[in-house]
N, C-alpha and C positions, 0 to 999 in steps of 0.2 A: 676152090672153096673161098667164099667171100666172107670176111668178117666185118661186122659193123659195130661201131662203138658210139653210143649216144651219150650226151652230156647236156647239162643246162637245166635240168629239172629242179624243183624246189617248192617251198611253201610261200605263197603270196596271198595278197588280199584281192577281193573282187575289184576289178577295174585296173589292176596292175598288168604289167607285161613281162614276158619271159621269152628268151630265145633258146631254142634247142639246137644242138649241133649233132651231126652224125658223120663220122669219118669212115670211109671204106678202106679196106686193106689192099684193094687192087685199083688199077686204073678203071674208071667208069667209062665204058664205051658209049658212043653216041646213040647206039641202038637200045641202050638200057633205059630203065625208068627207076627213079627213086621215089619212095612214098613214106608217109607217116600214117600209122594206125594208132588207135588207142583202145584201152579196155578199162572200164570202170568196174568197181567191185560189184559182183552179181549180175553184170551185163555182158553181152557178147562183144567181141572185138569189132570195132567199126573203122571204116576208112575215114581219114581226115583230109589229106592233101597229097598230091603227087606231081611229079615233073618228068617229062620226057627229056633225057639228058641232052640229046643232040639239038632238038628244036627249041627247048625251053618252054614248051607248052605246059601249062599248069591246069590242075584239076582240084576242085575243092568240094567238100560236102556242104550241104546247105547250112548246116549248123555252125560252120566256122567261116563261111564266105563273108568277106568284108572285114573280118577281124584277124584272120591268120594269113600269113604270106610265106610261101615256100620259095627258097632261092638256093643258089649253088655257088660254089667256088670250084671251078673245074680244075684248077691247078693243084688244089688240095684234096680233090676227090671227096668233097664234103658238101652235104646238103644241110640246109638250115630250115627251121620253122619259127618264124617270128609270130608270137602270139600276143595280141593286144586285146584290151577290154575283156580280160579274163572273167569268167563266170564260175560260180561253184560247180555247175554241171560240166565244166571242162576238167574237173578232177578225174584223173585216170593215170594209168601207166601208158606212156607213149613209146611206140616202137618204130624204129626206122626199118625200112625194107628195101631190098634190091631186086629188081626184076630184069630178066634178060629179054623180056618180050613186051609187056605192057604195064601200065600203071596199076592195074587191078589184079595182077597175077604175080604176087611176090614169091621169089624163090629163096631168098635169104632174109633172116630176121635178126635184129639186134637184141640185146638183152633187156632193153627197156629202161626208161627213166621216169621217175615218179613226179607228177605235177599235182599239187594240192592247192586248191583255191578256197580260201575261207571267206565267209560272208560277213 
């Protein structure tokens, strides 16, 4: 069982930055992928960004490409999401995920952290 703990959410103004962190309770193997998803009120959960742990290859949704950056600290089994130039439409609960296979097939989810961007 993998436990994921997110942190770093908060209330910011449009144009501000935030960095989310997600620490895994286990060692993340090179075959795994870590990702961030988000869900806004009344909307379906959507993919935001992902990273293949071993290769470091990254994936982004079109809505965040160029503004968000996913990174990792392998020694800490932690993945980060640096969010710049935040927009009100980025307001959502952000979830960290762990996959044993690929970036779009999460097997474990964190509890989520709230990001609110005011205009």
